N, C-alpha and C positions, 0 to 999 in steps of 0.2 A: 113685384120684380122677382127674378130668379137669383138664387145665391147658393154657392157651395158652402155647406156647413159641416163642421166637425160635430157630430152627434156622439160618436165614440172614438177615442184615440186609436190610431192604427196607421197603416200605409196610406199613401195618397189615394189609392183606390177605395178607401173607406169613406171618402167625402161623399156627402149626399147633396144632390141638386134639389133644392126645395123652393117653393113659392113663399115669399115673405112680404110683409107690408113695405110699401114705398117709404123712404126715409124723409124725415123732416128735420131741418137743422135747428139745434138749440142755440142759445146765445153764444156768439163767438165761434160758431161752427159753419162749415161749408158742406153742402151735399154735391157730390161729383157724379156725373154719369160716366161710368167706367168704360173707356174704349180699349184699354190694354192694361194688363196687370203682369208684373214681373213674377217669375217663379224662381225662388232662390233656395239654397240649402237651409237657411233658417225656417223657411216655410215647411219643409219636410219635418223639421224638429217640432214645430208647433203642432202639425197634424198628428204626429206620433205621440204627443204629450211629453216630449223631452226638452222643451224650451223653458227658459227661466221665467217668462211671463205668459201665463195661460189664463184667459178669461173663463167664466162659467160657460159650460156647454148647454145648449148648442151655440156655436159662434161661427162667424165667417173668418177664415184665415186670409192671409195676403198682406204683405208689408209695403208694397209700392204699386202705384197706378198712375196712369195718365188718362185724361179725359176732359170733359167739358163741365164747367160749373153749372149746376141745375138751379141751386138756390143758396142763399146766404142767410145766416141768422143775424139777429140784432148785434150791433157792435162791429161787424165785419166791414172794413172800409177799403181794403186793397183788392178785393175781388168782387166780380159781379156775374150774374148769369150770362153764359155764353163764352166766358174766358176759357182758354185752353190752358190746362195746368198739369203739372207733375206733383204728386203728393206722396209723402212717406207716412206710413201708419204703423201702429203696433199690430193691428189686425183689421180685416174688413174689405180688402181689395178684391177678393174673389167673388164679386157680385156685380149686378148691373148698376148699382149705386153704392156709394160709400160716404161715410162721414169723415171729413178731413179737418185738421187743425190749420188755420191760416199760417201759423209759424213754421209749419212743415210742408207748405204748399208753395209752388213756384210757377210763375208764368212761363209758358213755353214760347220760345222765339218762333217767328214765322219760318216755315220750311222744315221744322223738326217734327217728324211724325210721332204719333202716340206710341207705336211699338218701339221706335228708336229711343224715345224719352225714357221708357221704363227700363231700358238697359243701362241707364246712367246712375240711377239713385243709389241703391245699396252697394253695388260693386265698387263705385268710386268712393263712397263713404268708407267702406271697409279698407280699400287700398290706401286711402289717405291716412286713416287712423293708424294702420300698420306701419306705413313708411315714415310719416311725419311724427305722430304722437308716440308710438312705441319704439321705433328704430332710430328716430332722430336723424334720418338720412340727410346728408349735406352734399352740396355740389362737389363734384370731383370724386366722390366715393363710388364703389362698385356694389351692385346689389344682385343677388341671385333670386329670381322669381320662379318658384315651383308652381306647377300647374299653369304655366304661362299661357296656354291656349284657351283657358276658361275665362269667364267674365271678370273675376277679380284679378286674374293674371294679366289680361290685356289692360285693364285699368291701372294695374301696378306698373306695367311697362311704360305706359304713357305718362303717368304721374312722375315716375322716377326720372324719365328723360326730361320732363318739364322742370324738375328740381336740379337738373344738371348732372345726373349720375350716369355711370356706365351700367348697362343692363345685360346680364347673362340670363337667358331664358331656358328653363328646363321643361321639356315636353316628353310625353310618353311615346309618341308616334312620329316617325320621320316625316310623315305627310304634314305635320303641324309646323315644321321648321320654317317654311316660307311664310306661313301665316303670321307667326310671331315676329319674324324679321320685317314683314310689311307693316307691322304695327309699332315698329321702333326699336325692337331689341337689337343690341349690338352683336350678340353671338348666341 
């Protein structure tokens, strides 16, 4: 299979596209044929060598993917070959196949495409953690979302509205105003 690998840390252009062996699941693991992988800010930190968790090089970066289960290891009960899934990884998504942990893998509902699914993982986790765990946002409060037209920004707008908050969206470009308002921002 083909995989983008970090051989030496650097900018994203430093990634090398290499041929590597097909993956085989170990006990409690899933091998997923990757149909789409999300590219997020933490991925740039990993590739540059500035992230808090860095495996030995060479390695395949990429923290989220959507695809189809190829194989399951012993002990995996909730997934089978052919299942459409979204999975969160520490690394490994920028390849044609990836090893996934069932605890961080989720069945995709019918009608949700692979590319759309990858837009849900990290950005919504980040937004939820920031709003719920760190800020303790409550219904009736007002929240200012910086970078509101980006992935985490849109997720923050939508989650804050779901929590019952008023949302003020900060954007860099006047062309982004309608976009954030269409995704739920109050102003």
